C-alpha positions as CSV (number, residue, x, y, z in Angstrom):
1,X,92.6,115.6,126.1
2,X,91.8,113.9,122.7
3,X,94.7,111.7,120.4
4,X,94.0,109.3,117.3
5,X,95.2,105.9,118.9
6,X,95.9,102.6,117.1
7,X,96.1,99.7,119.2
8,X,96.9,97.3,116.2
9,X,98.1,97.9,112.7
10,X,96.5,97.5,109.9
11,X,93.9,99.6,107.8
12,X,93.1,103.0,108.9
13,X,89.3,103.1,108.6
14,X,89.7,100.1,111.4
15,X,92.4,100.6,113.9
16,X,92.6,105.1,114.0
17,X,90.4,105.7,116.7
18,X,89.8,109.5,118.2
19,X,90.1,108.9,121.8
20,X,90.3,110.5,125.4
21,X,93.3,109.7,127.3
22,X,95.5,111.4,129.6
23,X,97.8,114.5,128.9
24,X,101.2,114.0,129.2
25,X,103.5,114.3,132.8
26,X,105.8,117.4,133.2
27,X,108.6,117.6,130.6
28,X,111.8,115.4,131.5
29,X,115.0,116.9,131.6
30,X,115.5,118.4,127.9
31,X,112.0,118.3,126.8
32,X,109.5,121.1,126.1
33,X,105.4,120.2,126.3
34,X,104.0,121.4,123.4
35,X,100.1,121.9,122.8
36,X,99.6,121.0,119.6
37,X,97.5,123.0,116.8
38,X,97.9,121.1,113.7
39,X,99.6,118.3,112.6
40,X,100.7,117.4,108.6
41,X,99.4,114.1,107.3
42,X,101.3,112.8,104.3
43,X,101.2,109.2,102.1
44,X,103.5,107.9,105.1
45,X,101.0,108.1,107.9
46,X,99.3,105.3,106.4
47,X,102.1,103.3,105.8
48,X,102.7,103.5,109.8
49,X,99.2,102.7,110.8
50,X,99.5,99.8,108.7
51,X,102.8,98.8,110.1
52,X,104.7,98.8,107.1
53,X,106.9,101.8,107.1
54,X,110.8,101.3,107.8
55,X,109.9,101.1,111.2
56,X,107.3,100.4,113.4
57,X,106.0,102.4,116.7
58,X,105.1,100.2,120.0
59,X,101.5,99.6,120.3
60,X,99.3,101.1,121.5
61,X,100.7,104.3,119.6
62,X,99.4,107.8,118.1
63,X,100.4,108.4,114.6
64,X,101.5,112.1,113.2
65,X,105.5,113.1,112.3
66,X,105.3,116.7,111.9
67,X,103.5,119.6,114.3
68,X,102.6,123.3,115.3
69,X,101.9,124.8,118.5
70,X,102.7,126.3,121.5
71,X,105.1,125.2,124.6
72,X,102.8,124.9,127.6
73,X,106.1,124.1,130.0
74,X,109.6,123.4,129.7
75,X,111.7,121.5,131.8
76,X,114.1,123.4,134.1
77,X,117.1,122.8,131.8
78,X,115.5,124.1,128.6
79,X,116.4,127.6,128.3
80,X,116.0,128.4,124.4
81,X,112.4,128.0,124.7
82,X,109.7,129.1,127.1
83,X,106.2,128.8,127.3
84,X,104.3,130.8,124.8
85,X,106.8,130.3,122.1
86,X,104.9,129.4,118.5
87,X,107.1,126.4,117.6
88,X,107.0,123.4,114.6
89,X,108.5,120.1,115.8
90,X,109.5,116.8,114.3
91,X,108.4,113.2,115.9
92,X,108.7,109.7,114.7
93,X,105.0,109.4,115.8
94,X,102.8,110.9,118.4
95,X,101.9,114.0,116.9
96,X,98.2,113.1,116.6
97,X,97.9,114.3,120.2
98,X,96.4,117.2,121.9
99,X,99.8,118.1,124.0
100,X,102.7,116.4,123.1
101,X,106.0,116.0,125.6
102,X,109.4,115.7,123.2
103,X,112.8,116.5,123.5
104,X,113.9,120.1,122.0
105,X,116.6,118.8,119.3
106,X,113.7,118.8,116.8
107,X,111.8,121.5,117.9
108,X,112.2,125.0,116.2
109,X,110.4,128.5,116.8
110,X,108.3,129.4,114.4
111,X,109.9,133.8,113.3
112,X,107.1,136.6,113.7
113,X,105.2,136.8,110.4
114,X,104.3,133.1,110.0
115,X,101.0,131.1,110.8
116,X,100.1,127.9,111.0
117,X,99.5,127.4,107.0
118,X,102.6,128.5,106.1
119,X,104.8,126.9,108.7
120,X,103.9,123.7,109.1
121,X,105.2,122.6,105.8
122,X,108.5,123.5,106.1
123,X,110.0,120.8,108.5
124,X,109.5,117.7,106.4
125,X,108.4,118.2,102.8
126,X,110.9,121.7,102.8
127,X,113.0,119.9,104.9
128,X,113.5,116.8,102.6
129,X,113.9,118.9,99.5
130,X,116.4,121.4,101.2
131,X,118.5,118.8,102.3
132,X,118.1,116.2,99.4
133,X,119.1,119.0,96.6
134,X,121.3,120.9,98.6
135,X,122.9,118.5,101.0
136,X,123.2,115.4,99.2
137,X,123.1,116.9,95.1
138,X,125.1,120.4,95.9
139,X,122.6,121.8,93.4
140,X,123.7,125.3,91.7
141,X,122.0,127.6,89.2
142,X,123.7,125.6,86.9
143,X,121.6,122.4,87.0
144,X,119.0,120.9,85.3
145,X,116.8,119.6,88.4
146,X,113.7,116.7,87.0
147,X,111.3,116.8,89.7
148,X,108.7,113.5,89.5
149,X,105.4,114.0,91.6
150,X,105.5,117.7,91.3
151,X,101.6,117.9,92.4
152,X,102.6,116.3,95.8
153,X,103.7,118.0,99.1
154,X,107.6,117.6,98.8
155,X,107.2,117.3,95.3
156,X,106.1,121.1,95.0
157,X,108.3,122.0,98.0
158,X,111.5,120.9,95.9
159,X,110.0,123.1,92.8
160,X,109.7,125.9,95.1
161,X,113.4,125.3,96.1
162,X,115.4,124.5,93.2
163,X,113.9,127.4,91.1
164,X,114.3,129.8,94.1
165,X,118.5,128.9,94.3
166,X,118.2,129.9,90.7
167,X,118.1,125.5,88.9
168,X,116.1,125.1,85.5
169,X,112.9,123.0,87.0
170,X,111.0,120.6,85.0
171,X,107.9,119.3,86.6
172,X,106.2,115.6,86.1
173,X,102.6,115.8,87.5
174,X,99.8,114.0,87.0
175,X,97.2,116.2,85.9
176,X,96.7,119.4,84.2
177,X,96.0,121.6,87.0
178,X,98.9,119.9,88.7
179,X,101.2,120.9,86.3
180,X,99.9,124.6,86.0
181,X,100.2,124.9,90.3
182,X,103.6,123.7,89.7
183,X,104.3,126.2,86.8
184,X,102.4,128.9,89.2
185,X,105.2,127.5,92.2
186,X,108.8,128.5,90.0
187,X,108.5,125.3,87.7
188,X,110.1,126.6,83.6
189,X,108.2,123.4,82.6
190,X,106.0,120.8,83.3
191,X,105.0,117.6,81.6
192,X,102.4,114.8,82.0
193,X,103.6,111.3,82.7
194,X,103.1,110.2,79.0
195,X,105.0,108.3,76.2
196,X,106.2,111.7,75.0
197,X,108.0,112.5,78.9
198,X,111.4,111.6,77.6
199,X,111.4,113.5,74.4
200,X,110.0,116.9,76.2
201,X,112.7,116.5,78.6
202,X,115.6,116.4,76.3
203,X,114.4,118.9,73.5
204,X,113.5,121.4,76.9
205,X,116.9,120.9,78.7
206,X,119.5,121.7,76.7
207,X,122.2,119.4,77.6
208,X,120.9,116.0,76.9
209,X,118.7,116.0,79.9
210,X,118.6,116.8,83.1
211,X,121.5,116.6,85.4
212,X,119.0,115.9,88.5
213,X,116.3,114.0,89.2
214,X,114.2,113.8,92.4
215,X,112.0,111.0,92.8
216,X,109.7,110.3,95.3
217,X,107.6,108.2,92.6
218,X,109.3,105.2,92.0
219,X,107.6,102.3,89.5
220,X,107.2,103.1,86.1
221,X,107.6,106.9,86.2
222,X,110.7,106.5,87.7
223,X,112.3,103.9,85.2
224,X,111.3,105.9,82.4
225,X,112.9,109.2,84.1
226,X,116.2,107.6,83.7
227,X,116.2,107.7,80.2
228,X,116.3,111.5,80.3
229,X,119.1,111.8,82.6
230,X,122.0,113.8,81.4
231,X,125.5,112.1,81.5
232,X,126.9,112.1,84.8
233,X,123.2,112.9,86.5
234,X,122.6,112.6,90.2
235,X,119.3,110.4,91.1
236,X,117.4,111.5,93.9
237,X,115.5,108.2,95.6
238,X,113.0,110.1,97.8
239,X,110.5,107.9,98.1
240,X,107.7,105.1,96.3
241,X,104.3,106.6,96.6
242,X,103.6,104.8,93.6
243,X,103.9,101.6,95.7
244,X,106.9,100.1,95.0
245,X,110.6,101.3,93.8
246,X,111.7,101.2,90.4
247,X,113.5,98.6,88.7
248,X,117.2,99.8,88.3
249,X,118.5,100.1,84.5
250,X,122.1,99.1,85.1
251,X,122.7,99.8,81.3
252,X,122.0,103.0,81.7
253,X,123.4,103.6,84.3
254,X,126.8,102.3,83.1
255,X,126.9,103.8,79.9
256,X,125.5,107.6,81.4
257,X,128.2,107.2,84.4
258,X,124.7,107.8,86.9
259,X,125.5,108.3,90.2
260,X,122.3,107.1,92.4
261,X,121.8,108.8,96.2
262,X,119.3,106.8,98.6
263,X,117.9,109.7,100.8
264,X,116.3,109.2,103.6
265,X,116.0,112.7,105.5
266,X,115.1,110.7,108.9
267,X,119.1,110.1,109.2
268,X,119.1,114.1,110.3
269,X,116.3,113.7,112.8
270,X,116.7,110.6,115.0
271,X,114.6,108.8,113.5
272,X,117.6,105.6,112.4
273,X,119.1,103.5,115.0
274,X,122.0,105.4,115.4
275,X,120.0,108.7,116.4
276,X,121.8,111.5,115.1
277,X,119.6,113.8,116.0
278,X,122.3,115.7,118.1
279,X,125.2,115.2,115.6
280,X,123.1,117.5,112.9
281,X,121.2,119.5,115.5
282,X,123.1,123.0,114.7
283,X,122.7,122.1,110.7
284,X,118.9,121.5,111.1
285,X,118.4,124.7,113.1
286,X,120.2,126.8,110.5
287,X,118.2,124.8,107.7
288,X,114.5,125.6,109.4
289,X,115.9,129.3,109.9
290,X,116.7,129.5,106.1
291,X,113.6,128.2,105.4
292,X,111.3,130.2,106.9
293,X,112.9,133.5,105.9
294,X,112.9,132.4,102.3
295,X,109.2,132.0,103.0
296,X,109.1,135.5,104.9
297,X,110.6,137.1,101.2
298,X,108.3,135.3,99.4
299,X,111.1,133.0,97.5
300,X,109.0,129.6,99.0
301,X,105.2,129.6,99.3
302,X,104.5,126.8,102.1
303,X,101.2,126.3,102.4
304,X,98.5,123.8,104.2
305,X,95.9,123.8,101.1
306,X,92.9,121.8,103.3
307,X,92.8,121.0,106.7
308,X,90.5,118.4,108.3
309,X,89.1,117.5,112.1
310,X,90.9,114.9,113.8
311,X,87.9,112.7,113.2
312,X,88.9,113.2,109.3
313,X,92.2,111.6,109.4
314,X,90.9,108.5,106.6
315,X,89.3,111.2,104.6
316,X,92.7,113.2,104.4
317,X,94.3,110.0,103.6
318,X,91.7,109.0,101.0
319,X,92.2,112.4,99.4
320,X,96.0,112.1,99.3
321,X,95.9,108.5,97.6
322,X,93.1,109.4,94.8
323,X,95.6,112.5,94.0
324,X,93.0,114.9,94.6
325,X,94.9,117.3,96.4
326,X,97.8,119.3,95.3
327,X,100.1,120.4,98.6
328,X,100.0,119.8,102.1
329,X,97.5,118.6,104.1
330,X,96.7,118.5,108.0
331,X,94.3,117.8,110.9
332,X,93.5,120.4,113.4
333,X,94.0,119.2,117.3
334,X,93.6,122.7,118.8
335,X,91.5,121.9,121.8
336,X,91.0,122.9,125.7
337,X,94.4,121.7,126.8
338,X,95.7,123.4,129.3
């Protein structure tokens, strides 16, 4: 079978190679074997390949953390799944292979009516947005939610979820096209990250600013957004797509009584040293079912906006890095695996 293999860390153009490798063995206890049809690509993919993510895999490794496919085999003790089930799954790495064995803790059956393009964005982008806004910030319809990087996969997911659950949504995105997409997907307002951003947010919030700020960007944009926070607002630090974390204006945090949440979705899916997959397995399954039902009812509109062949990983990363893409992209991996 084919897989993207990295034998060392570095520039994806130099180290990520499509190779023929042996298929995985029969699944161990508690595992299923998945024929991977598609796997998502994100900014974190490049960090993982370069060895600059929060944790690094043992070499050699295959990248890929979010997959859609079909179960082809189950361990004898697995009763919740069967061969032929269409599933979504999350893994720390290994997803850019045509077949993968995974424990069932982070494998989710796809509901009837959803195909790959609608289902694949749900586990990571929509899961991150939902758990941050609903579980961590306890968002209500009374909130005004400022979403930075609203043209990204996770940013657009946050726009849709916040809007679907009744909050007022203010989107910030780098281009007019991305701002229009954000408004088409539920944002009530959309602004450019320019010198007028703070005054624009305060003018439309009606409460002196945003009560929740969702930040997957970091750097200067978040440093500016602090000034648009309402008294007692919550800041959700999701990531640093701009390349560095923001410098915290402690004077503003103190005077406005702000709460800063560092938020790592990996806590819920076993990507921390404590590996808490079992602890969160039940609420995660409930959330994944909720997200799929929201998609089926049209409350959210998850979509893979572009796919690439396995050999197109570097092009996908380039398109994401240059901000030519609004939304989520994926590699198509389906082959002739059994």
